[in-house]
HTML snippet that shows the backbone in 3Dmol.js (N, CA, C, O; Angstrom):
<script src="https://3Dmol.org/build/3Dmol-min.js"></script>
<div id="view" style="width:600px;height:400px;position:relative"></div>
<script>
const pdb = `
ATOM      1  N   UNK A   1      22.011 -53.738  58.316  1.00  0.00           N
ATOM      2  CA  UNK A   1      22.480 -53.084  59.534  1.00  0.00           C
ATOM      3  C   UNK A   1      21.491 -53.389  60.657  1.00  0.00           C
ATOM      4  O   UNK A   1      20.287 -53.173  60.520  1.00  0.00           O
ATOM      5  N   UNK A   2      22.004 -53.876  61.727  1.00  0.00           N
ATOM      6  CA  UNK A   2      21.149 -54.152  62.885  1.00  0.00           C
ATOM      7  C   UNK A   2      21.105 -52.936  63.793  1.00  0.00           C
ATOM      8  O   UNK A   2      22.126 -52.290  64.028  1.00  0.00           O
ATOM      9  N   UNK A   3      19.939 -52.632  64.295  1.00  0.00           N
ATOM     10  CA  UNK A   3      19.782 -51.478  65.177  1.00  0.00           C
ATOM     11  C   UNK A   3      19.696 -51.886  66.631  1.00  0.00           C
ATOM     12  O   UNK A   3      19.607 -51.032  67.513  1.00  0.00           O
ATOM     13  N   UNK A   4      19.722 -53.166  66.888  1.00  0.00           N
ATOM     14  CA  UNK A   4      19.611 -53.648  68.264  1.00  0.00           C
ATOM     15  C   UNK A   4      20.576 -52.936  69.204  1.00  0.00           C
ATOM     16  O   UNK A   4      20.163 -52.554  70.299  1.00  0.00           O
ATOM     17  N   UNK A   5      21.859 -52.735  68.830  1.00  0.00           N
ATOM     18  CA  UNK A   5      22.763 -52.035  69.760  1.00  0.00           C
ATOM     19  C   UNK A   5      22.287 -50.623  70.120  1.00  0.00           C
ATOM     20  O   UNK A   5      22.517 -50.168  71.240  1.00  0.00           O
ATOM     21  N   UNK A   6      21.636 -49.933  69.203  1.00  0.00           N
ATOM     22  CA  UNK A   6      21.114 -48.598  69.515  1.00  0.00           C
ATOM     23  C   UNK A   6      20.056 -48.666  70.596  1.00  0.00           C
ATOM     24  O   UNK A   6      20.042 -47.844  71.511  1.00  0.00           O
ATOM     25  N   UNK A   7      19.166 -49.650  70.492  1.00  0.00           N
ATOM     26  CA  UNK A   7      18.074 -49.784  71.435  1.00  0.00           C
ATOM     27  C   UNK A   7      18.539 -50.358  72.768  1.00  0.00           C
ATOM     28  O   UNK A   7      17.993 -50.013  73.816  1.00  0.00           O
ATOM     29  N   UNK A   8      19.532 -51.222  72.736  1.00  0.00           N
ATOM     30  CA  UNK A   8      20.009 -51.882  73.944  1.00  0.00           C
ATOM     31  C   UNK A   8      20.572 -50.875  74.945  1.00  0.00           C
ATOM     32  O   UNK A   8      20.471 -51.085  76.154  1.00  0.00           O
ATOM     33  N   UNK A   9      21.158 -49.793  74.458  1.00  0.00           N
ATOM     34  CA  UNK A   9      21.785 -48.818  75.349  1.00  0.00           C
ATOM     35  C   UNK A   9      20.776 -47.881  75.998  1.00  0.00           C
ATOM     36  O   UNK A   9      21.131 -47.120  76.898  1.00  0.00           O
ATOM     37  N   UNK A  10      19.554 -47.927  75.564  1.00  0.00           N
ATOM     38  CA  UNK A  10      18.504 -47.121  76.186  1.00  0.00           C
ATOM     39  C   UNK A  10      17.866 -47.936  77.312  1.00  0.00           C
ATOM     40  O   UNK A  10      18.116 -49.135  77.437  1.00  0.00           O
ATOM     41  N   UNK A  11      17.058 -47.291  78.113  1.00  0.00           N
ATOM     42  CA  UNK A  11      16.440 -47.966  79.256  1.00  0.00           C
ATOM     43  C   UNK A  11      15.123 -48.608  78.840  1.00  0.00           C
ATOM     44  O   UNK A  11      14.051 -48.073  79.120  1.00  0.00           O
ATOM     45  N   UNK A  12      15.205 -49.743  78.177  1.00  0.00           N
ATOM     46  CA  UNK A  12      14.026 -50.469  77.731  1.00  0.00           C
ATOM     47  C   UNK A  12      14.151 -51.928  78.128  1.00  0.00           C
ATOM     48  O   UNK A  12      15.247 -52.485  78.183  1.00  0.00           O
ATOM     49  N   UNK A  13      13.007 -52.535  78.404  1.00  0.00           N
ATOM     50  CA  UNK A  13      12.953 -53.963  78.704  1.00  0.00           C
ATOM     51  C   UNK A  13      13.204 -54.756  77.421  1.00  0.00           C
ATOM     52  O   UNK A  13      12.989 -54.237  76.326  1.00  0.00           O
ATOM     53  N   UNK A  14      13.655 -56.004  77.544  1.00  0.00           N
ATOM     54  CA  UNK A  14      13.914 -56.821  76.352  1.00  0.00           C
ATOM     55  C   UNK A  14      12.708 -56.932  75.414  1.00  0.00           C
ATOM     56  O   UNK A  14      12.876 -56.921  74.194  1.00  0.00           O
ATOM     57  N   UNK A  15      11.503 -57.038  75.966  1.00  0.00           N
ATOM     58  CA  UNK A  15      10.318 -57.127  75.105  1.00  0.00           C
ATOM     59  C   UNK A  15      10.119 -55.838  74.304  1.00  0.00           C
ATOM     60  O   UNK A  15       9.756 -55.886  73.129  1.00  0.00           O
ATOM     61  N   UNK A  16      10.354 -54.703  74.931  1.00  0.00           N
ATOM     62  CA  UNK A  16      10.237 -53.417  74.236  1.00  0.00           C
ATOM     63  C   UNK A  16      11.289 -53.308  73.145  1.00  0.00           C
ATOM     64  O   UNK A  16      11.009 -52.798  72.060  1.00  0.00           O
ATOM     65  N   UNK A  17      12.488 -53.781  73.422  1.00  0.00           N
ATOM     66  CA  UNK A  17      13.556 -53.747  72.421  1.00  0.00           C
ATOM     67  C   UNK A  17      13.181 -54.599  71.215  1.00  0.00           C
ATOM     68  O   UNK A  17      13.431 -54.215  70.072  1.00  0.00           O
ATOM     69  N   UNK A  18      12.587 -55.742  71.470  1.00  0.00           N
ATOM     70  CA  UNK A  18      12.140 -56.605  70.374  1.00  0.00           C
ATOM     71  C   UNK A  18      11.085 -55.894  69.532  1.00  0.00           C
ATOM     72  O   UNK A  18      11.143 -55.929  68.303  1.00  0.00           O
ATOM     73  N   UNK A  19      10.134 -55.258  70.183  1.00  0.00           N
ATOM     74  CA  UNK A  19       9.087 -54.515  69.481  1.00  0.00           C
ATOM     75  C   UNK A  19       9.690 -53.375  68.674  1.00  0.00           C
ATOM     76  O   UNK A  19       9.309 -53.152  67.525  1.00  0.00           O
ATOM     77  N   UNK A  20      10.625 -52.660  69.270  1.00  0.00           N
ATOM     78  CA  UNK A  20      11.258 -51.540  68.594  1.00  0.00           C
ATOM     79  C   UNK A  20      12.065 -51.998  67.385  1.00  0.00           C
ATOM     80  O   UNK A  20      12.052 -51.351  66.338  1.00  0.00           O
ATOM     81  N   UNK A  21      12.759 -53.107  67.535  1.00  0.00           N
ATOM     82  CA  UNK A  21      13.553 -53.639  66.427  1.00  0.00           C
ATOM     83  C   UNK A  21      12.643 -54.037  65.272  1.00  0.00           C
ATOM     84  O   UNK A  21      12.952 -53.764  64.112  1.00  0.00           O
ATOM     85  N   UNK A  22      11.517 -54.686  65.590  1.00  0.00           N
ATOM     86  CA  UNK A  22      10.553 -55.076  64.560  1.00  0.00           C
ATOM     87  C   UNK A  22       9.995 -53.836  63.859  1.00  0.00           C
ATOM     88  O   UNK A  22       9.943 -53.782  62.630  1.00  0.00           O
ATOM     89  N   UNK A  23       9.579 -52.844  64.647  1.00  0.00           N
ATOM     90  CA  UNK A  23       9.004 -51.629  64.075  1.00  0.00           C
ATOM     91  C   UNK A  23      10.024 -50.925  63.184  1.00  0.00           C
ATOM     92  O   UNK A  23       9.678 -50.445  62.104  1.00  0.00           O
ATOM     93  N   UNK A  24      11.258 -50.860  63.624  1.00  0.00           N
ATOM     94  CA  UNK A  24      12.309 -50.222  62.828  1.00  0.00           C
ATOM     95  C   UNK A  24      12.472 -50.941  61.493  1.00  0.00           C
ATOM     96  O   UNK A  24      12.540 -50.300  60.445  1.00  0.00           O
ATOM     97  N   UNK A  25      12.533 -52.247  61.530  1.00  0.00           N
ATOM     98  CA  UNK A  25      12.698 -53.020  60.293  1.00  0.00           C
ATOM     99  C   UNK A  25      11.511 -52.819  59.357  1.00  0.00           C
ATOM    100  O   UNK A  25      11.690 -52.682  58.147  1.00  0.00           O
ATOM    101  N   UNK A  26      10.303 -52.800  59.912  1.00  0.00           N
ATOM    102  CA  UNK A  26       9.097 -52.612  59.102  1.00  0.00           C
ATOM    103  C   UNK A  26       9.049 -51.217  58.473  1.00  0.00           C
ATOM    104  O   UNK A  26       8.680 -51.070  57.308  1.00  0.00           O
ATOM    105  N   UNK A  27       9.421 -50.204  59.241  1.00  0.00           N
ATOM    106  CA  UNK A  27       9.434 -48.842  58.703  1.00  0.00           C
ATOM    107  C   UNK A  27      10.473 -48.735  57.594  1.00  0.00           C
ATOM    108  O   UNK A  27      10.193 -48.168  56.538  1.00  0.00           O
ATOM    109  N   UNK A  28      11.655 -49.266  57.820  1.00  0.00           N
ATOM    110  CA  UNK A  28      12.698 -49.223  56.792  1.00  0.00           C
ATOM    111  C   UNK A  28      12.254 -49.962  55.529  1.00  0.00           C
ATOM    112  O   UNK A  28      12.494 -49.494  54.416  1.00  0.00           O
ATOM    113  N   UNK A  29      11.609 -51.113  55.703  1.00  0.00           N
ATOM    114  CA  UNK A  29      11.122 -51.884  54.558  1.00  0.00           C
ATOM    115  C   UNK A  29      10.063 -51.092  53.806  1.00  0.00           C
ATOM    116  O   UNK A  29      10.096 -51.013  52.578  1.00  0.00           O
ATOM    117  N   UNK A  30       9.127 -50.507  54.540  1.00  0.00           N
ATOM    118  CA  UNK A  30       8.048 -49.736  53.928  1.00  0.00           C
ATOM    119  C   UNK A  30       8.587 -48.541  53.147  1.00  0.00           C
ATOM    120  O   UNK A  30       8.080 -48.209  52.076  1.00  0.00           O
ATOM    121  N   UNK A  31       9.611 -47.904  53.689  1.00  0.00           N
ATOM    122  CA  UNK A  31      10.202 -46.731  53.038  1.00  0.00           C
ATOM    123  C   UNK A  31      11.255 -47.092  51.994  1.00  0.00           C
ATOM    124  O   UNK A  31      11.779 -46.215  51.308  1.00  0.00           O
ATOM    125  N   UNK A  32      11.563 -48.380  51.873  1.00  0.00           N
ATOM    126  CA  UNK A  32      12.543 -48.828  50.881  1.00  0.00           C
ATOM    127  C   UNK A  32      13.978 -48.476  51.234  1.00  0.00           C
ATOM    128  O   UNK A  32      14.803 -48.264  50.346  1.00  0.00           O
ATOM    129  N   UNK A  33      14.280 -48.413  52.524  1.00  0.00           N
ATOM    130  CA  UNK A  33      15.630 -48.070  52.971  1.00  0.00           C
ATOM    131  C   UNK A  33      16.489 -49.320  53.087  1.00  0.00           C
ATOM    132  O   UNK A  33      15.991 -50.398  53.410  1.00  0.00           O
ATOM    133  N   UNK A  34      17.784 -49.168  52.822  1.00  0.00           N
ATOM    134  CA  UNK A  34      18.725 -50.265  53.030  1.00  0.00           C
ATOM    135  C   UNK A  34      20.014 -49.712  53.614  1.00  0.00           C
ATOM    136  O   UNK A  34      20.069 -48.542  53.991  1.00  0.00           O
ATOM    137  N   UNK A  35      21.050 -50.537  53.695  1.00  0.00           N
ATOM    138  CA  UNK A  35      22.302 -50.157  54.367  1.00  0.00           C
ATOM    139  C   UNK A  35      22.929 -48.880  53.825  1.00  0.00           C
ATOM    140  O   UNK A  35      23.655 -48.196  54.546  1.00  0.00           O
ATOM    141  N   UNK A  36      22.661 -48.551  52.577  1.00  0.00           N
ATOM    142  CA  UNK A  36      23.265 -47.349  51.981  1.00  0.00           C
ATOM    143  C   UNK A  36      22.622 -46.071  52.490  1.00  0.00           C
ATOM    144  O   UNK A  36      23.155 -44.982  52.279  1.00  0.00           O
ATOM    145  N   UNK A  37      21.494 -46.190  53.152  1.00  0.00           N
ATOM    146  CA  UNK A  37      20.726 -45.032  53.608  1.00  0.00           C
ATOM    147  C   UNK A  37      20.957 -44.743  55.091  1.00  0.00           C
ATOM    148  O   UNK A  37      20.002 -44.540  55.841  1.00  0.00           O
ATOM    149  N   UNK A  38      22.220 -44.724  55.515  1.00  0.00           N
ATOM    150  CA  UNK A  38      22.540 -44.581  56.939  1.00  0.00           C
ATOM    151  C   UNK A  38      21.851 -43.406  57.634  1.00  0.00           C
ATOM    152  O   UNK A  38      21.270 -43.600  58.701  1.00  0.00           O
ATOM    153  N   UNK A  39      21.892 -42.192  57.070  1.00  0.00           N
ATOM    154  CA  UNK A  39      21.228 -41.079  57.783  1.00  0.00           C
ATOM    155  C   UNK A  39      19.731 -41.318  57.962  1.00  0.00           C
ATOM    156  O   UNK A  39      19.175 -41.000  59.014  1.00  0.00           O
ATOM    157  N   UNK A  40      19.084 -41.869  56.957  1.00  0.00           N
ATOM    158  CA  UNK A  40      17.650 -42.125  57.059  1.00  0.00           C
ATOM    159  C   UNK A  40      17.355 -43.255  58.039  1.00  0.00           C
ATOM    160  O   UNK A  40      16.389 -43.184  58.798  1.00  0.00           O
ATOM    161  N   UNK A  41      18.180 -44.293  58.025  1.00  0.00           N
ATOM    162  CA  UNK A  41      18.004 -45.404  58.958  1.00  0.00           C
ATOM    163  C   UNK A  41      18.180 -44.918  60.398  1.00  0.00           C
ATOM    164  O   UNK A  41      17.434 -45.322  61.289  1.00  0.00           O
ATOM    165  N   UNK A  42      19.154 -44.062  60.616  1.00  0.00           N
ATOM    166  CA  UNK A  42      19.370 -43.495  61.950  1.00  0.00           C
ATOM    167  C   UNK A  42      18.198 -42.622  62.371  1.00  0.00           C
ATOM    168  O   UNK A  42      17.813 -42.619  63.541  1.00  0.00           O
ATOM    169  N   UNK A  43      17.633 -41.885  61.432  1.00  0.00           N
ATOM    170  CA  UNK A  43      16.464 -41.051  61.733  1.00  0.00           C
ATOM    171  C   UNK A  43      15.281 -41.928  62.134  1.00  0.00           C
ATOM    172  O   UNK A  43      14.547 -41.600  63.066  1.00  0.00           O
ATOM    173  N   UNK A  44      15.100 -43.034  61.435  1.00  0.00           N
ATOM    174  CA  UNK A  44      14.033 -43.972  61.794  1.00  0.00           C
ATOM    175  C   UNK A  44      14.273 -44.481  63.217  1.00  0.00           C
ATOM    176  O   UNK A  44      13.346 -44.514  64.027  1.00  0.00           O
ATOM    177  N   UNK A  45      15.499 -44.874  63.522  1.00  0.00           N
ATOM    178  CA  UNK A  45      15.815 -45.399  64.853  1.00  0.00           C
ATOM    179  C   UNK A  45      15.527 -44.365  65.939  1.00  0.00           C
ATOM    180  O   UNK A  45      14.933 -44.690  66.967  1.00  0.00           O
ATOM    181  N   UNK A  46      15.945 -43.126  65.712  1.00  0.00           N
ATOM    182  CA  UNK A  46      15.689 -42.077  66.702  1.00  0.00           C
ATOM    183  C   UNK A  46      14.192 -41.854  66.902  1.00  0.00           C
ATOM    184  O   UNK A  46      13.735 -41.617  68.020  1.00  0.00           O
ATOM    185  N   UNK A  47      13.435 -41.931  65.811  1.00  0.00           N
ATOM    186  CA  UNK A  47      11.992 -41.728  65.896  1.00  0.00           C
ATOM    187  C   UNK A  47      11.325 -42.896  66.618  1.00  0.00           C
ATOM    188  O   UNK A  47      10.401 -42.689  67.405  1.00  0.00           O
ATOM    189  N   UNK A  48      11.783 -44.117  66.361  1.00  0.00           N
ATOM    190  CA  UNK A  48      11.271 -45.283  67.084  1.00  0.00           C
ATOM    191  C   UNK A  48      11.510 -45.111  68.578  1.00  0.00           C
ATOM    192  O   UNK A  48      10.601 -45.327  69.379  1.00  0.00           O
ATOM    193  N   UNK A  49      12.710 -44.730  68.955  1.00  0.00           N
ATOM    194  CA  UNK A  49      13.048 -44.528  70.366  1.00  0.00           C
ATOM    195  C   UNK A  49      12.158 -43.448  70.977  1.00  0.00           C
ATOM    196  O   UNK A  49      11.657 -43.603  72.090  1.00  0.00           O
ATOM    197  N   UNK A  50      11.968 -42.362  70.244  1.00  0.00           N
ATOM    198  CA  UNK A  50      11.139 -41.262  70.745  1.00  0.00           C
ATOM    199  C   UNK A  50       9.720 -41.733  71.063  1.00  0.00           C
ATOM    200  O   UNK A  50       9.189 -41.430  72.132  1.00  0.00           O
ATOM    201  N   UNK A  51       9.109 -42.471  70.140  1.00  0.00           N
ATOM    202  CA  UNK A  51       7.742 -42.927  70.381  1.00  0.00           C
ATOM    203  C   UNK A  51       7.691 -44.017  71.451  1.00  0.00           C
ATOM    204  O   UNK A  51       6.724 -44.088  72.209  1.00  0.00           O
ATOM    205  N   UNK A  52       8.692 -44.845  71.522  1.00  0.00           N
ATOM    206  CA  UNK A  52       8.738 -45.865  72.578  1.00  0.00           C
ATOM    207  C   UNK A  52       8.863 -45.200  73.949  1.00  0.00           C
ATOM    208  O   UNK A  52       8.256 -45.656  74.918  1.00  0.00           O
ATOM    209  N   UNK A  53       9.642 -44.131  74.034  1.00  0.00           N
ATOM    210  CA  UNK A  53       9.767 -43.400  75.295  1.00  0.00           C
ATOM    211  C   UNK A  53       8.451 -42.752  75.695  1.00  0.00           C
ATOM    212  O   UNK A  53       8.197 -42.533  76.879  1.00  0.00           O
ATOM    213  N   UNK A  54       7.619 -42.446  74.716  1.00  0.00           N
ATOM    214  CA  UNK A  54       6.293 -41.868  74.987  1.00  0.00           C
ATOM    215  C   UNK A  54       5.281 -42.935  75.385  1.00  0.00           C
ATOM    216  O   UNK A  54       4.154 -42.619  75.767  1.00  0.00           O
ATOM    217  N   UNK A  55       5.689 -44.198  75.295  1.00  0.00           N
ATOM    218  CA  UNK A  55       4.816 -45.266  75.758  1.00  0.00           C
ATOM    219  C   UNK A  55       4.248 -46.181  74.697  1.00  0.00           C
ATOM    220  O   UNK A  55       3.494 -47.096  75.027  1.00  0.00           O
ATOM    221  N   UNK A  56       4.584 -45.967  73.423  1.00  0.00           N
ATOM    222  CA  UNK A  56       4.087 -46.853  72.362  1.00  0.00           C
ATOM    223  C   UNK A  56       4.791 -48.204  72.503  1.00  0.00           C
ATOM    224  O   UNK A  56       6.002 -48.297  72.300  1.00  0.00           O
ATOM    225  N   UNK A  57       4.034 -49.252  72.852  1.00  0.00           N
ATOM    226  CA  UNK A  57       4.632 -50.581  73.054  1.00  0.00           C
ATOM    227  C   UNK A  57       4.075 -51.634  72.100  1.00  0.00           C
ATOM    228  O   UNK A  57       4.687 -52.685  71.909  1.00  0.00           O
ATOM    229  N   UNK A  58       2.908 -51.356  71.499  1.00  0.00           N
ATOM    230  CA  UNK A  58       2.355 -52.261  70.511  1.00  0.00           C
ATOM    231  C   UNK A  58       3.132 -52.072  69.212  1.00  0.00           C
ATOM    232  O   UNK A  58       3.297 -50.941  68.753  1.00  0.00           O
ATOM    233  N   UNK A  59       3.609 -53.158  68.615  1.00  0.00           N
ATOM    234  CA  UNK A  59       4.485 -53.030  67.459  1.00  0.00           C
ATOM    235  C   UNK A  59       3.801 -52.353  66.268  1.00  0.00           C
ATOM    236  O   UNK A  59       4.429 -51.550  65.578  1.00  0.00           O
ATOM    237  N   UNK A  60       2.541 -52.661  66.020  1.00  0.00           N
ATOM    238  CA  UNK A  60       1.842 -52.037  64.900  1.00  0.00           C
ATOM    239  C   UNK A  60       1.595 -50.549  65.153  1.00  0.00           C
ATOM    240  O   UNK A  60       1.728 -49.725  64.248  1.00  0.00           O
ATOM    241  N   UNK A  61       1.240 -50.222  66.380  1.00  0.00           N
ATOM    242  CA  UNK A  61       1.030 -48.812  66.731  1.00  0.00           C
ATOM    243  C   UNK A  61       2.343 -48.040  66.626  1.00  0.00           C
ATOM    244  O   UNK A  61       2.373 -46.925  66.107  1.00  0.00           O
ATOM    245  N   UNK A  62       3.406 -48.626  67.113  1.00  0.00           N
ATOM    246  CA  UNK A  62       4.715 -47.984  67.051  1.00  0.00           C
ATOM    247  C   UNK A  62       5.112 -47.750  65.603  1.00  0.00           C
ATOM    248  O   UNK A  62       5.540 -46.652  65.245  1.00  0.00           O
ATOM    249  N   UNK A  63       4.973 -48.772  64.770  1.00  0.00           N
ATOM    250  CA  UNK A  63       5.300 -48.637  63.340  1.00  0.00           C
ATOM    251  C   UNK A  63       4.486 -47.516  62.705  1.00  0.00           C
ATOM    252  O   UNK A  63       5.032 -46.673  61.993  1.00  0.00           O
ATOM    253  N   UNK A  64       3.194 -47.506  62.961  1.00  0.00           N
ATOM    254  CA  UNK A  64       2.319 -46.515  62.349  1.00  0.00           C
ATOM    255  C   UNK A  64       2.655 -45.095  62.808  1.00  0.00           C
ATOM    256  O   UNK A  64       2.647 -44.162  62.005  1.00  0.00           O
ATOM    257  N   UNK A  65       2.947 -44.935  64.089  1.00  0.00           N
ATOM    258  CA  UNK A  65       3.324 -43.614  64.612  1.00  0.00           C
ATOM    259  C   UNK A  65       4.598 -43.111  63.954  1.00  0.00           C
ATOM    260  O   UNK A  65       4.693 -41.942  63.579  1.00  0.00           O
ATOM    261  N   UNK A  66       5.570 -43.992  63.817  1.00  0.00           N
ATOM    262  CA  UNK A  66       6.850 -43.596  63.212  1.00  0.00           C
ATOM    263  C   UNK A  66       6.643 -43.251  61.745  1.00  0.00           C
ATOM    264  O   UNK A  66       7.175 -42.246  61.273  1.00  0.00           O
ATOM    265  N   UNK A  67       5.890 -44.053  61.020  1.00  0.00           N
ATOM    266  CA  UNK A  67       5.640 -43.747  59.605  1.00  0.00           C
ATOM    267  C   UNK A  67       4.937 -42.403  59.455  1.00  0.00           C
ATOM    268  O   UNK A  67       5.311 -41.610  58.591  1.00  0.00           O
ATOM    269  N   UNK A  68       3.932 -42.134  60.274  1.00  0.00           N
ATOM    270  CA  UNK A  68       3.220 -40.852  60.189  1.00  0.00           C
ATOM    271  C   UNK A  68       4.185 -39.686  60.478  1.00  0.00           C
ATOM    272  O   UNK A  68       4.175 -38.674  59.777  1.00  0.00           O
ATOM    273  N   UNK A  69       5.001 -39.842  61.499  1.00  0.00           N
ATOM    274  CA  UNK A  69       5.936 -38.767  61.870  1.00  0.00           C
ATOM    275  C   UNK A  69       6.947 -38.499  60.758  1.00  0.00           C
ATOM    276  O   UNK A  69       7.283 -37.347  60.485  1.00  0.00           O
ATOM    277  N   UNK A  70       7.422 -39.542  60.132  1.00  0.00           N
ATOM    278  CA  UNK A  70       8.436 -39.373  59.090  1.00  0.00           C
ATOM    279  C   UNK A  70       7.847 -38.844  57.783  1.00  0.00           C
ATOM    280  O   UNK A  70       8.553 -38.228  56.985  1.00  0.00           O
ATOM    281  N   UNK A  71       6.565 -39.082  57.570  1.00  0.00           N
ATOM    282  CA  UNK A  71       5.930 -38.619  56.336  1.00  0.00           C
ATOM    283  C   UNK A  71       5.393 -37.204  56.445  1.00  0.00           C
ATOM    284  O   UNK A  71       5.104 -36.569  55.431  1.00  0.00           O
ATOM    285  N   UNK A  72       5.258 -36.706  57.660  1.00  0.00           N
ATOM    286  CA  UNK A  72       4.742 -35.324  57.853  1.00  0.00           C
ATOM    287  C   UNK A  72       5.806 -34.291  57.610  1.00  0.00           C
ATOM    288  O   UNK A  72       5.543 -33.094  57.728  1.00  0.00           O
TER     289      UNK A  72
END
`;
const viewer = $3Dmol.createViewer("view");
viewer.addModel(pdb, "pdb");
viewer.setStyle({}, {cartoon: {color: "spectrum"}});
viewer.zoomTo();
viewer.render();
</script>
């Protein structure tokens, strides 16, 4: 499942969308999520968007913030 359409509809520059897409994929991979885990994948996407809106633009920082938030 591609999340690009979710990010495209938000007010982000193309570079930020690329970073967010990478972070989302990395978080899903780390958590072992796949297409069958729609609610969890959507939660990851919402969390990525939340941290990106707060200004996280570095892909590794964004990934780490999302993983910490989801594990707490």
